[in-house]
C-alpha positions in Angstrom: -14.6 5.8 -2.4 -11.6 4.3 -4.2 -12.1 1.9 -7.2 -9.9 -1.1 -7.4 -9.8 -3.9 -10.0 -10.6 -7.5 -9.1 -8.5 -10.3 -10.5 -8.7 -14.0 -10.6 -5.9 -16.5 -9.7 -4.5 -16.1 -13.2 -4.1 -12.4 -12.6 -6.7 -11.6 -15.2 -9.1 -8.6 -14.4 -12.6 -9.8 -13.9 -14.2 -6.6 -12.5 -14.0 -3.6 -10.2 -15.0 -2.9 -6.6 -15.3 0.3 -4.6 -13.4 0.4 -1.3 -14.5 2.6 1.6 -11.9 5.3 2.1 -12.5 5.3 5.9 -11.0 1.7 5.9 -8.7 1.5 3.0 -7.5 5.0 2.3 -7.2 6.9 5.5 -4.4 8.9 7.0 -1.7 6.6 8.4 -0.4 7.5 11.9 2.8 5.5 12.6 2.7 6.1 16.4 -0.7 4.2 16.5 0.6 1.3 14.5 3.7 1.2 16.7 1.6 1.1 19.9 -0.6 -1.8 18.6 2.3 -3.8 17.3 4.0 -3.4 20.6 0.9 -4.6 22.4 0.7 -7.7 20.2 4.3 -8.6 20.6 4.1 -8.0 24.4 1.1 -10.4 24.6 3.2 -13.1 22.9 6.0 -13.0 25.4 6.1 -16.0 27.7 7.6 -14.3 30.7 8.6 -17.7 32.2 12.1 -16.7 33.5 12.2 -17.8 37.1 14.7 -17.9 40.0 14.4 -19.3 43.5 14.2 -17.0 46.5 15.8 -17.8 49.8 12.5 -19.4 50.9 12.5 -21.8 47.9 16.1 -23.1 47.8 16.9 -26.3 49.7 18.3 -26.1 53.3 18.4 -23.3 55.7 16.8 -24.9 58.7 19.8 -24.8 61.0 21.9 -21.9 62.0 25.4 -22.5 60.3 27.3 -21.6 63.5 26.7 -19.9 66.8 26.1 -16.2 66.9 29.3 -15.2 68.8 32.8 -16.4 69.5 33.8 -17.8 66.2 35.4 -14.7 64.8 33.3 -15.0 61.7 30.4 -12.8 60.6 27.0 -13.8 62.0 24.9 -16.0 59.8 21.4 -17.2 60.3 20.8 -19.4 57.2 22.6 -21.1 54.4 19.8 -19.9 52.0 21.0 -16.3 52.3 21.6 -14.6 48.9 25.2 -13.9 50.1 26.0 -17.6 50.2 26.9 -19.8 47.3 23.8 -22.0 46.6 21.5 -19.5 48.4 18.4 -17.8 47.1 18.4 -15.0 44.5 17.5 -11.5 45.7 15.1 -9.6 43.4 15.4 -12.3 40.7 12.9 -12.7 37.8 9.6 -14.5 38.3 7.0 -15.6 35.8 5.0 -12.5 34.8 2.5 -11.2 32.2 3.9 -8.6 29.9 0.6 -7.8 28.1 -1.1 -4.4 28.3 -4.3 -3.1 26.9 -5.0 -0.8 24.0 -8.6 0.4 23.5 -10.7 -1.4 20.9 -11.3 1.7 18.8 -7.6 2.3 18.6 -7.0 -1.3 17.5 -9.7 -0.9 14.8 -8.1 2.3 13.6 -4.7 0.6 13.5 -5.9 -2.3 11.3 -7.6 0.2 8.9 -4.4 2.3 8.8 -2.2 -0.8 8.1 -4.6 -1.7 5.2 -4.5 1.9 4.0 -0.7 1.8 4.0 -0.7 -1.3 1.8 -3.3 0.2 -0.5 -1.4 3.5 -0.9 1.8 1.5 -1.6 0.0 -0.4 -4.4 0.4 -3.6 -2.4 -3.2 -4.5 -1.9 -4.7 -7.1 -4.2 -8.3 -8.2 -4.5 -9.1 -11.7 -5.7 -12.6 -12.9 -6.8 -12.0 -16.3 -5.3 -9.1 -18.4 -4.1 -9.5 -22.2 -4.0 -7.3 -25.0 -5.1 -8.7 -28.2 -6.7 -6.0 -30.4 -5.1 -3.6 -30.2 -2.2 -0.4 -29.4 -4.0 2.3 -26.9 -2.9 3.3 -26.6 -6.5 -0.2 -25.3 -7.4 -0.1 -22.7 -4.7 3.3 -21.5 -5.7 2.1 -21.3 -9.3 -0.8 -19.0 -8.3 1.5 -16.8 -6.3 3.9 -16.6 -9.2 1.1 -15.5 -11.6 0.0 -12.9 -9.1 3.7 -11.7 -8.7 3.5 -12.1 -4.9 6.7 -13.3 -3.2 5.6 -12.5 0.3 2.0 -12.1 1.2 -0.9 -12.3 3.6 -4.0 -13.9 2.3 -7.3 -13.0 4.0 -10.4 -15.1 3.3 -13.6 -15.9 5.1 -13.5 -19.6 4.5 -10.1 -21.0 3.4 -10.4 -24.5 1.9 -8.4 -27.3 3.4 -6.5 -27.7 0.1 -5.4 -24.0 0.2 -4.3 -24.2 3.9 -2.3 -27.4 3.5 -0.8 -26.3 0.2 0.6 -23.1 1.7 1.6 -24.5 5.0 5.2 -25.4 4.1 6.0 -22.3 2.0 7.9 -19.5 3.7 6.7 -16.0 3.4 2.9 -16.6 3.2 0.1 -16.7 5.7 -3.6 -17.4 5.5 -5.9 -15.6 8.0 -9.7 -15.2 8.4 -11.1 -11.7 8.4 -11.8 -12.0 12.2 -8.1 -12.8 12.8 -6.7 -9.9 10.7 -4.3 -7.8 12.8 -1.8 -5.0 12.4 1.4 -7.1 13.0 0.6 -9.6 10.3 -0.3 -6.9 7.8 2.9 -5.0 8.3 5.0 -8.2 8.4 4.0 -9.2 4.8 4.8 -7.1 1.8 1.5 -7.7 0.0 -2.1 -8.2 1.3 -4.4 -10.3 -0.7 -8.1 -10.0 0.1 -10.6 -12.4 -1.3 -13.6 -10.3 -2.4 -16.3 -11.5 0.2 -13.9 -10.4 3.0 -14.2 -6.7 2.1 -17.8 -6.3 3.3 -17.1 -8.0 6.6 -14.0 -6.0 7.1 -15.7 -2.7 6.4 -18.5 -3.6 8.8 -16.1 -4.6 11.5 -13.7 -1.6 11.2 -16.5 0.9 10.9 -18.3 -0.3 14.0 
């Protein structure tokens, strides 16, 4: 077990907590992180590039000229891929780029990403994070006190004031513990965990 201090929004220590090494201090395997990030990014691809085949383009009902006697090459349809305005042969069609990675591997990858941030000293534990009013200035003030310029904030129940105050500030994102994923952890320099999240994370990633 690793002991980490807990701070408040003024960056004052208010206690300590023990983190499970199986979740927050395990060996990091870059190839697993790479595979899961690749899976997440592939799932976000739209895959909506589309071209028309010779069946879908307009025209083609009548043979352009008779088969023999014209001196020209035989042609059966104006929709041939050889013709200007014809269909596209082997062109792209809407497709799904996503692929599957086993649940256990995804769990391991989240734990490894958290471990990487902990080992770098970029994991911060807050006792609570709520704002009394919806003010971007207040959110920026808290981030300044915590010395976080780019961070992922993970909380079980984010208040509306917190969500709205952070929504138009670049470099920050708020996620629930259920939505925590490898890509967002690696995308942000620091990870801020609100204390109640730790228990649910350990339960989820140890399952």
